[in-house]
C-alpha positions, 0 to 999 in steps of 0.5 A, spaced: 755 159 052 753 163 059 747 166 055 745 160 052 745 156 059 741 162 062 736 162 057 735 154 058 734 155 066 729 161 064 725 156 060 725 151 065 723 155 070 717 158 066 714 151 064 715 149 072 711 155 074 705 154 068 704 147 071 703 149 078 699 154 076 694 149 072 694 145 078 693 149 084 693 157 083 686 156 081 681 160 085 674 157 087 669 158 092 666 154 098 660 154 102 662 156 109 658 157 115 656 163 118 662 164 122 666 166 116 662 173 115 658 178 118 651 176 119 646 181 116 651 184 111 647 185 104 653 185 100 655 178 102 648 174 102 645 171 096 639 167 097 638 168 105 644 165 108 649 162 103 655 167 101 662 166 097 669 166 100 676 166 098 681 160 098 688 162 096 694 158 095 701 161 094 703 165 088 710 164 085 715 169 081 722 168 079 727 172 081 732 176 076 727 176 071 730 180 065 724 180 060 721 186 057 714 185 058 711 185 065 712 178 068 705 174 069 704 172 077 697 169 077 690 170 077 684 171 082 677 170 080 670 170 083 665 164 081 660 170 081 664 173 076 659 172 069 664 175 065 660 181 064 665 186 067 661 188 073 666 185 078 672 190 080 678 186 082 683 190 087 689 188 091 693 192 097 699 190 101 706 190 100 708 192 093 701 193 091 700 198 085 708 199 084 711 192 084 705 188 083 699 190 078 692 187 077 687 187 072 681 190 075 676 186 070 680 179 069 684 179 076 691 178 072 697 180 077 703 182 073 710 183 076 713 190 073 720 190 077 726 185 077 725 182 084 731 179 088 730 174 093 736 175 097 733 182 099 726 180 100 723 172 099 716 174 099 710 179 099 704 179 103 698 182 099 690 182 100 685 181 095 678 184 094 672 183 089 667 189 089 661 191 085 663 196 080 656 199 080 655 200 088 663 199 090 660 193 095 664 187 097 662 181 093 667 177 097 671 177 104 677 180 103 683 175 103 690 175 104 695 171 100 703 171 099 707 172 093 713 168 094 720 170 090 723 163 087 730 163 087 735 162 082 743 161 082 745 168 082 749 168 088 756 166 088 759 163 095 763 168 099 769 167 104 766 173 109 772 171 114 778 173 110 783 174 110 785 167 113 792 166 116 794 159 119 800 156 122 803 149 122 809 147 125 815 144 121 816 137 120 809 136 122 806 129 119 801 128 113 794 130 115 796 135 120 790 140 121 792 147 119 785 151 120 778 151 117 775 156 112 768 157 110 764 160 105 757 162 105 752 162 099 746 167 099 741 163 095 736 159 098 739 153 101 732 149 101 731 150 094 735 146 089 743 145 090 744 153 089 747 154 096 751 147 096 758 149 097 764 144 096 771 146 097 778 145 093 785 147 092 787 152 086 794 153 088 798 150 093 796 143 092 803 140 093 803 141 100 796 142 103 789 139 102 782 141 103 776 137 105 771 138 100 765 139 105 768 142 111 773 146 109 779 144 113 786 145 111 791 139 112 798 138 110 799 134 104 807 132 106 811 131 112 817 135 110 815 142 111 822 145 113 821 152 116 829 154 114 827 152 107 820 156 106 817 159 112 810 161 109 805 159 104 800 162 100 794 157 098 788 159 094 782 155 096 776 155 092 768 154 094 763 152 088 756 152 089 751 147 086 755 141 089 760 143 084 756 141 078 757 144 071 754 151 071 755 152 079 758 159 081 765 159 085 769 164 089 776 164 092 780 166 098 788 166 099 790 163 106 797 164 108 800 159 112 806 160 116 810 154 118 813 155 125 819 153 128 821 147 132 828 145 135 831 141 129 837 144 128 843 144 133 848 150 134 854 150 130 861 154 131 862 158 124 870 157 126 873 151 129 879 156 133 879 163 135 885 167 138 885 172 143 890 176 147 890 179 154 895 183 158 898 179 164 896 184 169 888 184 167 884 183 173 880 178 175 873 178 171 876 182 165 873 180 159 877 176 154 873 176 148 866 173 145 864 167 141 858 165 138 855 159 135 850 159 130 843 156 130 838 156 124 832 156 129 828 162 131 826 164 138 827 160 144 830 154 140 836 159 139 837 160 146 844 157 148 848 155 154 856 155 154 861 151 158 868 150 158 870 143 157 877 142 159 880 142 166 885 147 165 880 152 162 875 151 168 881 153 172 883 159 169 877 162 165 870 163 166 864 162 160 858 166 161 852 167 156 849 174 154 842 173 154 841 178 149 846 176 144 846 169 145 854 170 145 859 166 150 863 171 154 870 169 156 873 172 162 879 171 167 878 167 173 885 167 176 891 172 175 895 171 169 902 170 169 906 171 163 913 168 166 909 162 168 905 160 162 904 164 155 899 161 152 892 158 154 888 153 150 880 153 152 875 148 149 868 152 149 862 148 148 855 150 146 849 147 147 841 148 146 838 150 152 831 147 150 832 140 146 826 137 143 826 129 144 822 128 138 828 130 134 834 127 138 835 122 132 837 128 128 844 128 131 847 131 137 845 138 139 851 141 141 858 143 138 865 145 140 870 150 139 878 151 141 879 158 144 887 160 144 889 166 149 895 169 149 898 172 155 902 179 153 908 181 158 908 187 161 913 191 166 910 189 173 911 192 180 915 188 185 912 182 189 912 181 196 915 174 198 912 171 203 906 176 204 907 176 212 904 182 215 905 181 222 911 183 226 913 184 234 918 188 238 919 189 245 917 196 248 923 197 251 927 196 245 933 201 243 932 206 237 935 203 231 933 196 233 931 191 228 923 189 228 923 185 222 925 184 214 921 185 208 922 182 202 920 183 195 922 181 188 921 183 181 917 178 177 919 180 170 925 176 167 929 182 167 929 182 175 930 189 176 933 191 183 928 193 188 928 199 193 924 200 199 920 205 203 915 207 208 909 211 206 909 216 211 902 218 211 901 211 215 907 213 219 907 221 220 911 221 227 916 217 223 916 211 229 919 206 224 925 207 219 926 202 213 933 200 209 932 202 202 936 196 200 935 190 205 928 192 207 930 192 214 925 195 219 928 199 225 925 203 230 926 210 229 923 213 236 922 210 243 916 205 244 911 205 249 905 200 249 901 203 253 900 209 248 900 205 242 900 198 242 899 197 235 902 200 229 899 199 222 904 202 216 904 201 209 911 199 206 913 201 198 917 196 194 919 199 187 924 198 181 930 201 182 930 204 175 923 205 175 919 208 181 912 208 177 912 201 178 910 200 186 907 195 190 904 196 197 904 191 203 900 193 209 904 191 215 902 190 222 907 191 228 905 189 235 909 192 241 910 187 246 909 189 253 914 190 259 913 191 266 914 198 266 908 201 270 907 200 277 900 198 280 896 204 283 889 204 287 883 204 282 880 210 285 882 215 291 878 211 296 874 214 302 871 210 307 867 211 313 867 208 320 862 209 325 864 211 332 861 205 336 865 200 331 867 193 333 873 190 332 874 186 325 868 190 322 869 191 314 870 198 312 873 198 305 875 193 299 880 195 295 882 194 288 888 196 283 889 197 276 896 196 272 897 199 265 901 193 263 899 187 260 903 181 262 902 175 258 901 170 264 896 175 267 896 180 273 898 178 280 898 184 286 900 183 293 897 188 298 901 190 305 901 196 310 906 201 308 912 202 313 910 208 316 903 205 318 907 199 322 905 203 329 897 203 326 893 200 332 886 202 329 886 198 322 888 192 319 889 190 312 888 183 309 890 180 302 884 176 299 889 173 294 884 175 288 888 182 287 883 185 292 884 187 299 880 188 305 880 193 311 878 192 317 877 195 324 882 193 330 880 197 336 873 198 339 870 205 338 872 211 335 871 218 338 871 224 332 872 229 337 879 227 338 880 225 331 875 225 325 880 223 319 885 217 319 890 216 313 892 209 312 898 208 307 897 202 303 903 199 299 901 195 292 906 190 289 906 187 282 909 180 280 914 183 275 919 182 272 921 186 275 917 187 281 914 194 281 910 198 287 906 204 289 903 207 295 896 209 295 892 212 301 885 210 304 882 216 307 877 214 313 872 218 316 869 217 323 862 218 323 856 218 327 851 212 326 844 210 328 843 203 332 842 200 325 849 202 323 847 207 318 851 213 318 848 220 320 853 225 320 860 226 319 864 232 319 865 233 312 858 232 311 856 237 316 860 242 313 857 241 306 850 242 309 852 248 313 854 251 306 848 250 303 843 256 303 836 255 306 830 257 301 829 263 305 836 266 304 836 264 297 829 268 296 833 274 300 839 274 296 834 274 289 831 280 292 837 284 293 840 282 286 833 285 283 834 291 287 841 292 284 838 291 277 832 296 278 837 301 281 842 301 275 836 301 270 834 307 273 841 311 273 841 309 266 834 312 264 836 319 268 843 320 265 839 319 258 834 323 260 839 329 262 843 328 255 836 329 251 834 335 255 841 338 254 841 336 246 834 339 246 836 346 249 842 346 244 837 345 238 832 351 240 838 355 240 840 353 233 833 354 231 832 361 234 836 364 228 832 359 223 825 362 221 821 357 217 815 360 213 809 355 212 804 360 210 802 365 204 803 372 206 798 377 204 801 380 198 803 388 197 797 390 202 800 386 208 805 391 211 804 389 218 806 381 218 813 382 220 818 387 223 822 388 217 827 393 222 830 387 224 833 385 217 834 392 215 838 393 221 843 388 218 845 392 212 846 399 210 840 401 205 843 408 202 840 412 197 843 412 191 843 418 187 839 419 180 846 419 176 853 417 177 856 424 177 850 428 175 844 432 179 843 438 182 846 440 188 840 440 191 839 433 190 840 428 196 841 434 201 838 435 208 832 439 205 829 433 202 822 431 203 822 425 208 815 422 205 819 421 198 824 417 202 819 412 204 817 411 197 824 411 194 826 404 191 831 401 196 837 399 193 842 394 196 849 396 196 854 391 199 858 395 204 866 394 204 867 394 211 861 389 213 864 382 217 860 376 216 865 372 220 860 372 226 855 369 223 859 364 219 862 361 225 856 361 229 853 357 223 859 352 223 859 351 230 851 349 230 853 344 224 858 341 228 854 340 234 848 337 230 853 332 226 856 330 233 850 328 237 847 322 234 840 323 238 838 329 235 834 329 229 836 332 222 832 339 223 836 342 218 836 341 210 841 343 205 838 344 198 842 345 191 839 348 185 844 347 180 839 349 174 838 356 172 832 357 168 830 362 163 829 369 165 822 371 166 819 376 161 817 380 167 823 385 170 825 384 177 822 389 182 828 387 187 833 393 189 839 388 189 844 389 185 840 395 182 845 401 181 840 405 177 836 410 181 829 410 181 828 416 176 831 411 171 825 406 171 818 407 169 813 403 173 807 405 170 806 398 167 805 396 174 798 398 174 796 393 169 798 387 174 791 387 178 789 389 184 794 386 188 799 391 185 795 397 185 798 400 191 805 398 189 804 402 182 801 408 186 807 408 190 812 408 185 808 412 180 807 418 186 815 417 187 816 418 179 811 424 179 815 427 185 822 426 181 819 429 175 817 435 179 823 436 182 827 436 175 822 441 172 
């Protein structure tokens, strides 16, 4: 059916194109003015000034042509063409020679390829008519357009998908959800190929779509998120305004139903039970309950509260913001003996209530929480909880200060024992009766030393000392008048020699360590031993102070420069206590204004003060003494180092250090070997142990041969090395004891013995054979350094052989 419909459309389009070609696709000529061509062009002129011209209409070609033959587009023709083939028609421009071909003789244009209007809507070309013989233009070049005619070959497309929209639950009918839009690539100016209409393929029970605008709306008012929270709606777009034969496309729209607060909270249970021990501290969590809400998001936020009066007093409910649970905590201490079970009414309500849905019912719910209090063995409780006691400071040891009482709150009512925490009364000033709780003094009290005592009293069950309670007790020591008043300071005053009678010298105040409840009241008078005093008078000012005035005219410090005035001070008791203090009065010289210039004590102090010159002289003397001490120490150190250096030179006299290399066998004058030879006895060993002629070694032996004989080392049994050993040990001890001497000696230990040398030893030490038993001819091959040695020993060998012969 689709193929038949497509053939019908092709036929209709071809007929339409043929009609247009007969009416308006003809080419004709017109007489134009000189402005249309270049004057003087012989190829364009005919009869002097008349020339030909092109006038074109548009050509049309239908798209998506599927025929086997080239599609005829149109014809170009010049009225100068007489049909004899003398004119050649050509085209140039877009698609010329590839898409569009022209018959050079007839001017027919054909399309050789399948065109697509959605890719290119028109092509611009230029037409030329030339003389076939001369190839000259017969007509001016003219531009024309081939427009691609649209057919309905593109279906509508939803380019912005996938689409996701949302709508609140319980929204009224016709609530706009979202808008979808499809586009059609066909030509919107030609026919209805691009006119799109919308319809709902799936989901029409709940949603509708506007056929022209594509706006999706709700079709029902009872959308419930708790029942279904999303819908998949299929929207179809059809071109040709929805007429038969139109193409269509579809898309799926996901519509999410958002939540509104249309469900109240509900407790899953009408009663909850919890238990807690009676000793649980305030703030302990008992348990959690939660009301369920079918809504989501902030619509599930709740607050909880206690509704009954008893529960409000004993318990507290808070909301866990993360889990939306009600947390029940202890607000007041619990007591199993007072009440074993508590009933609490907890109410849950939504935090955010939508007024549009108030008519759906109350958005709150209640449940009952039963809290059972568990009994535990509790420590004794102090009753009453008074923590202040008083005692006089003159109370005797063992006097009762007060009594503390504690009771066991449990139903068993165990007996209670008392004690004092000795960490708070380390000096054991107080004791307590373990059974009665009576607190007594354990030592003599003194308020002036400690006016308050803070102790901790312990109360425990007699059978279970682990159940202990503590109470802080403050004991105030009440004052008793047991300290006499005293002068505030050791007063000293000064009086001028020209003082007049009644002149104020000093104002006196006193201190008393006691603190009577009625306050201090002191009385001042001169001591009995000062009754004959005619120099000064004492006046009690009645404010716990007294004033001393002069009683005579003038004083002479040459006669008496210091006066001692005894003053008797009495407190108000009871009992009244007194003490005597002394006021020292010095006679001083004053100027005309009464300012003191000098007193005897002042003059003494001034005389004891050194002048700057004396201080400088004293410093110079100290400096000289320091220099002398340093000089003596330097000399002693220099002398000691000199003695040490002499001892070192003594020791080093017997140590010979060789840092140079000798001259070998040829150097016979470098050292005096007689000093070394004098220490040992180099005796000449005979040629054999028991053989030899009688003449060997006799007095008639040649002295020259003795010089060439190889010296043999033989230890003499009567040599005594103790002298050297003692000398070396003594020097070593001196070097060890003197820390200022550098270590000139060094000891080296060779604990490794290497392999023997391939060359035999030339030393005569421990050589018990005579020179005649050795062959020294090999020394001649050791080089020039050993040549002299080889000659000596070779000569010696020859002499021995001659003697033997």
